[in-house]
C-alpha positions as CSV (number, residue, x, y, z in Angstrom):
1,X,153.8,124.0,223.6
2,X,153.2,124.2,219.8
3,X,150.5,121.6,219.6
4,X,148.3,123.9,221.6
5,X,145.0,122.3,220.6
6,X,146.0,119.3,222.8
7,X,146.8,119.7,226.5
8,X,149.4,117.4,228.0
9,X,146.6,115.3,229.6
10,X,144.8,115.1,226.2
11,X,148.1,113.9,224.6
12,X,148.3,111.1,227.1
13,X,144.7,110.1,226.9
14,X,144.7,110.1,223.1
15,X,147.8,107.9,223.1
16,X,146.3,105.5,225.6
17,X,143.2,105.0,223.5
18,X,145.4,103.9,220.6
19,X,144.9,107.1,218.6
20,X,147.7,109.2,217.2
21,X,148.4,112.3,219.4
22,X,149.8,115.5,217.8
23,X,153.0,114.4,219.3
24,X,154.1,111.5,221.5
25,X,153.6,112.4,225.2
26,X,156.6,112.4,227.5
27,X,156.8,111.3,231.2
28,X,159.7,111.5,233.6
29,X,158.5,108.3,235.2
30,X,160.5,107.6,238.3
31,X,162.5,110.8,237.5
32,X,166.2,111.4,238.1
33,X,167.6,110.2,241.4
34,X,168.2,112.8,244.1
35,X,171.9,112.9,243.2
36,X,171.2,113.3,239.5
37,X,168.7,116.1,240.2
38,X,171.6,118.0,242.0
39,X,173.7,117.5,238.9
40,X,170.9,118.7,236.6
41,X,170.3,121.7,238.8
42,X,173.9,122.8,238.8
43,X,174.7,122.1,235.1
44,X,171.5,123.5,233.7
45,X,171.9,126.7,235.8
46,X,175.3,127.2,234.1
47,X,173.3,127.0,230.9
48,X,170.8,129.6,232.1
49,X,168.1,127.0,232.8
50,X,166.1,126.1,235.9
51,X,165.8,122.3,236.3
52,X,162.4,122.2,238.2
53,X,160.8,124.5,235.6
54,X,162.2,122.4,232.8
55,X,160.9,119.2,234.4
56,X,157.5,120.8,234.9
57,X,157.4,122.1,231.3
58,X,158.1,118.7,229.8
59,X,156.2,116.2,232.0
60,X,152.8,115.2,230.7
61,X,152.1,113.0,233.7
62,X,152.1,113.9,237.4
63,X,152.3,111.3,240.2
64,X,150.5,111.7,243.5
65,X,151.2,109.8,246.7
66,X,149.2,109.2,249.8
67,X,150.9,110.5,253.0
68,X,151.0,108.1,256.0
69,X,149.1,109.5,258.9
70,X,149.1,106.6,261.3
71,X,150.9,105.9,264.5
72,X,154.7,106.6,264.7
73,X,156.9,103.8,263.3
74,X,160.3,102.6,264.4
75,X,163.2,104.4,262.6
76,X,163.8,103.4,259.0
77,X,160.9,101.0,259.1
78,X,157.9,101.2,256.7
79,X,154.3,100.3,257.5
80,X,154.8,96.7,256.4
81,X,157.5,96.3,259.1
82,X,160.4,96.2,256.6
83,X,163.5,98.0,257.8
84,X,166.1,99.5,255.5
85,X,169.6,101.0,256.1
86,X,171.3,103.7,254.0
87,X,174.4,102.4,252.0
88,X,176.7,104.9,250.3
89,X,178.0,104.1,246.9
90,X,180.3,107.1,246.3
91,X,178.1,109.4,244.3
92,X,175.1,109.1,246.7
93,X,173.3,106.4,248.7
94,X,170.5,103.9,248.5
95,X,168.4,102.1,251.1
96,X,169.3,98.4,251.5
97,X,167.0,95.9,253.1
98,X,168.0,95.1,256.7
99,X,165.1,93.3,258.3
100,X,162.5,91.0,256.6
101,X,159.6,90.7,259.0
102,X,158.1,87.5,257.5
103,X,161.5,85.7,256.8
104,X,161.6,82.2,258.0
105,X,158.0,81.9,259.0
106,X,156.9,78.4,258.3
107,X,153.1,78.4,258.6
108,X,150.2,80.4,257.1
109,X,149.0,81.1,260.7
110,X,152.3,82.7,261.6
111,X,152.1,84.9,258.5
112,X,148.5,85.9,259.2
113,X,149.5,86.9,262.7
114,X,151.8,89.7,261.4
115,X,150.5,93.2,262.3
116,X,149.3,94.1,258.8
117,X,148.9,97.9,258.1
118,X,145.6,99.8,258.4
119,X,144.3,101.3,255.1
120,X,142.7,104.1,257.2
121,X,146.2,105.3,258.3
122,X,146.6,107.6,255.3
123,X,145.6,111.2,254.4
124,X,143.0,110.7,251.7
125,X,141.6,114.2,251.8
126,X,145.2,115.5,251.5
127,X,145.6,113.4,248.3
128,X,142.6,115.1,246.7
129,X,144.0,118.5,247.6
130,X,147.4,117.6,246.2
131,X,145.8,116.7,242.9
132,X,144.0,120.0,242.7
133,X,147.2,122.0,243.6
134,X,149.5,120.2,241.1
135,X,147.3,121.0,238.1
136,X,147.9,123.9,235.8
137,X,144.5,125.0,234.5
138,X,146.1,126.1,231.2
139,X,147.9,122.8,230.6
140,X,146.4,120.0,232.8
141,X,148.5,116.9,233.2
142,X,147.4,113.3,233.4
143,X,147.4,112.1,237.0
144,X,149.0,108.8,238.1
145,X,148.4,107.2,241.5
146,X,150.2,104.2,243.1
147,X,147.7,101.4,243.6
148,X,149.4,98.1,244.5
149,X,152.4,95.8,244.2
150,X,151.5,92.7,246.1
151,X,154.3,90.2,245.2
152,X,157.0,92.9,245.4
153,X,155.9,93.7,248.9
154,X,155.9,90.0,249.8
155,X,159.5,89.9,248.4
156,X,160.4,92.8,250.6
157,X,159.0,91.0,253.6
158,X,160.8,87.7,253.2
159,X,163.6,88.5,250.8
160,X,163.5,87.8,247.0
161,X,165.2,84.4,247.2
162,X,162.8,83.1,249.9
163,X,159.8,84.6,248.0
164,X,160.8,82.7,244.8
165,X,161.5,79.4,246.7
166,X,158.1,79.7,248.5
167,X,156.4,80.4,245.2
168,X,157.6,77.0,244.0
169,X,157.6,74.9,247.1
170,X,155.3,76.6,249.7
171,X,152.5,78.4,247.8
172,X,150.3,78.3,250.9
173,X,152.8,80.7,252.6
174,X,152.7,83.0,249.6
175,X,148.8,83.0,249.6
176,X,148.8,83.7,253.3
177,X,150.7,86.9,252.7
178,X,149.2,88.0,249.4
179,X,145.7,87.9,250.8
180,X,146.2,90.6,253.5
181,X,148.5,92.6,251.1
182,X,145.8,92.6,248.4
183,X,143.0,93.4,250.9
184,X,145.0,96.4,252.0
185,X,145.4,97.7,248.4
186,X,141.7,97.0,247.6
187,X,140.7,99.1,250.6
188,X,143.0,101.9,249.6
189,X,141.6,101.8,246.0
190,X,138.1,102.2,247.4
191,X,139.1,105.2,249.6
192,X,141.1,107.0,246.9
193,X,138.3,106.5,244.3
194,X,135.8,108.0,246.8
195,X,137.7,111.3,247.1
196,X,139.5,111.6,243.8
197,X,138.5,108.8,241.4
198,X,137.3,111.1,238.6
199,X,140.7,112.8,238.7
200,X,142.8,109.6,238.4
201,X,143.9,108.9,234.8
202,X,146.4,106.1,235.5
203,X,146.5,103.6,238.3
204,X,150.1,102.5,238.9
205,X,150.4,98.8,239.7
206,X,153.9,97.3,240.1
207,X,155.4,93.9,240.6
208,X,158.9,93.3,239.3
209,X,158.7,89.9,237.6
210,X,161.6,90.0,235.1
211,X,165.4,89.5,235.0
212,X,167.7,90.6,232.2
213,X,167.3,87.2,230.6
214,X,163.6,86.3,231.2
215,X,160.8,86.1,233.7
216,X,161.5,85.3,237.4
217,X,158.6,82.8,237.3
218,X,156.9,80.7,234.8
219,X,153.6,81.6,233.1
220,X,152.0,78.6,234.9
221,X,153.2,79.8,238.3
222,X,152.1,83.3,237.6
223,X,148.6,82.1,236.6
224,X,148.3,79.7,239.6
225,X,149.6,82.0,242.4
226,X,149.9,85.7,241.5
227,X,147.4,86.3,238.7
228,X,144.2,85.9,240.9
229,X,145.4,88.8,243.2
230,X,146.3,91.0,240.2
231,X,143.0,90.3,238.7
232,X,141.1,91.3,241.9
233,X,143.0,94.6,242.0
234,X,142.6,95.3,238.3
235,X,138.9,94.5,238.3
236,X,138.4,96.8,241.3
237,X,140.2,99.7,239.7
238,X,138.2,99.3,236.5
239,X,134.9,99.1,238.4
240,X,135.7,102.2,240.5
241,X,137.1,104.3,237.7
242,X,136.0,102.9,234.3
243,X,137.7,105.7,232.4
244,X,141.1,105.3,234.0
245,X,143.9,103.1,232.5
246,X,145.8,100.4,234.4
247,X,149.5,100.9,234.1
248,X,151.7,98.0,235.2
249,X,155.4,98.4,236.1
250,X,157.9,95.6,235.8
251,X,161.6,95.8,235.2
252,X,163.3,93.2,233.1
253,X,162.2,90.7,230.5
254,X,158.5,90.0,230.9
255,X,157.6,89.2,227.3
256,X,156.8,85.6,228.4
257,X,154.2,86.8,230.8
258,X,152.5,89.5,228.7
259,X,149.7,87.4,227.5
260,X,148.7,86.5,231.0
261,X,149.2,90.1,232.3
262,X,146.9,91.3,229.5
263,X,144.4,88.6,230.4
264,X,144.6,89.8,234.0
265,X,143.6,93.3,232.9
266,X,146.6,95.6,232.3
267,X,146.4,98.4,229.8
268,X,149.9,99.8,229.8
269,X,153.3,98.1,230.3
270,X,155.7,100.4,232.1
271,X,159.5,100.3,232.1
272,X,159.9,98.4,228.8
273,X,163.6,97.5,229.3
274,X,164.3,97.1,225.6
275,X,167.9,95.7,226.2
276,X,166.4,92.6,228.0
277,X,165.7,89.3,226.3
278,X,162.5,89.4,224.2
279,X,161.8,93.1,224.8
280,X,162.8,94.5,221.4
281,X,160.5,97.5,220.7
282,X,159.4,96.3,217.3
283,X,158.5,92.9,218.7
284,X,156.5,94.5,221.6
285,X,154.6,96.6,219.2
286,X,153.9,94.0,216.6
287,X,152.9,91.2,219.0
288,X,151.0,93.1,221.7
289,X,150.5,96.7,220.4
290,X,146.9,96.1,219.5
291,X,146.1,95.2,223.1
292,X,148.7,97.1,225.1
293,X,150.2,100.6,225.4
294,X,153.8,101.2,226.4
295,X,155.5,103.6,228.8
296,X,159.3,103.9,229.0
297,X,161.8,102.1,226.8
298,X,164.5,104.9,226.9
299,X,167.2,102.9,228.6
300,X,168.7,104.2,231.8
301,X,171.0,101.2,231.9
302,X,172.7,101.5,228.5
303,X,171.5,104.4,226.2
304,X,171.3,107.4,228.5
305,X,174.5,106.8,230.5
306,X,176.7,105.2,227.9
307,X,175.9,106.6,224.4
308,X,176.7,110.0,222.9
309,X,174.1,112.7,222.5
310,X,173.7,112.0,218.7
311,X,173.0,108.3,219.4
312,X,170.5,109.2,222.1
313,X,168.6,111.4,219.7
314,X,168.6,108.8,217.0
315,X,167.4,106.0,219.3
316,X,164.7,108.1,220.9
317,X,163.3,109.0,217.6
318,X,163.4,105.4,216.6
319,X,161.4,104.4,219.7
320,X,158.9,107.1,219.0
321,X,158.5,105.9,215.4
322,X,158.1,102.3,216.4
323,X,156.2,102.3,219.7
324,X,154.3,105.5,218.9
325,X,152.9,104.5,215.5
326,X,149.1,104.8,215.7
327,X,149.3,105.9,219.4
328,X,149.9,103.6,222.4
329,X,153.2,105.1,223.6
330,X,154.3,107.4,226.4
331,X,158.0,108.1,225.9
332,X,159.9,108.0,229.2
333,X,163.1,106.8,230.8
334,X,162.8,103.1,231.6
335,X,163.5,103.8,235.3
336,X,165.2,106.5,237.4
337,X,167.9,108.4,235.6
338,X,171.1,107.7,237.5
339,X,173.9,110.0,238.5
340,X,176.7,109.7,236.0
341,X,174.3,110.2,233.1
342,X,175.6,113.1,230.9
343,X,173.3,116.1,231.1
344,X,173.6,116.6,227.3
345,X,172.1,113.1,226.9
346,X,169.1,114.1,229.0
347,X,168.6,117.2,226.8
348,X,169.0,115.1,223.7
349,X,166.3,112.8,224.9
350,X,163.9,115.7,225.4
351,X,164.7,117.3,222.0
352,X,164.2,114.0,220.2
353,X,160.8,113.2,221.9
354,X,159.4,116.7,222.0
355,X,160.6,117.9,218.6
356,X,162.6,121.0,217.9
357,X,159.8,123.5,218.3
358,X,158.3,122.2,221.6
359,X,161.8,121.6,222.9
360,X,162.7,125.2,222.2
361,X,159.6,126.4,224.0
362,X,160.4,124.2,227.0
363,X,163.9,125.8,227.2
364,X,162.2,129.2,227.0
365,X,159.9,128.3,229.9
366,X,162.9,127.1,232.0
367,X,165.1,130.2,231.3
368,X,166.5,131.9,234.3
């Protein structure tokens, strides 16, 4: 790329220390869905471009994931005991929840008796090897690693409606589940840090706490029930890897919780659904930009699928100007790019964020 004095990793680290990088870094985040990747592969091939090479040339952040290495599990069931079923929607399919293993349990003892997963049932040595293999020595990327989503997992295990009701009426049941969930993630953090801690740049924490209109829970409820578990995880990550940054994912409107989340210890807000209430980019930057960095904001709900390419370019440049002023921004789609998104809009996003020269070099790197 043209700003050759900064590697992709250096771009990211510069931005996350609230200094101005030579250009705003870009991340694919959750990436396009599997169906959208097929569309991109086919359409870009007609334009003489290879999709995997284009993605590799433009992504400043690489995600790594632990592989499960424990006993076999029932079909379509994860290690929490949650079972999902595939549901077709025409252009592809998604996995819908089918079995909630903690649903209806009415005592902390019953929750505690659930067969909670073993943090040793994962391939930690393989994770370290994966980090080594995905890096390009000439252009190293920042490394992001999943590191905990306690309330989201609880919601998977009982269903979101029951999780929110219990949060308000049966907090002892919520605590009984959040304790072993958090202990599991703390143990994984320790093991990951032991084999690859110096290579982790971003710990990826996630708990979806927002709707389109506002938070799913009050700040008081967050502080009383969920914040202590977040704080334990965040403090452990900071103790184990003082240099790494703590990225926190939540969809929806979480402006009303940001002060508490910052107090809990997050460094970067991920998703940044700017079409949601209170999530205007200028507001995010002016109110919290001195204490928080941002990742995302390029809407996969409205902008990318619904606008024309010229509007996508204009809006992406606006986001870069607002959120990227003085550093503190990684431009990215706000979530997975969905099938039905025009390919020309995906390219317009890249051109706007990378700038004409770096975009041209990315196309050259992807040429068939």
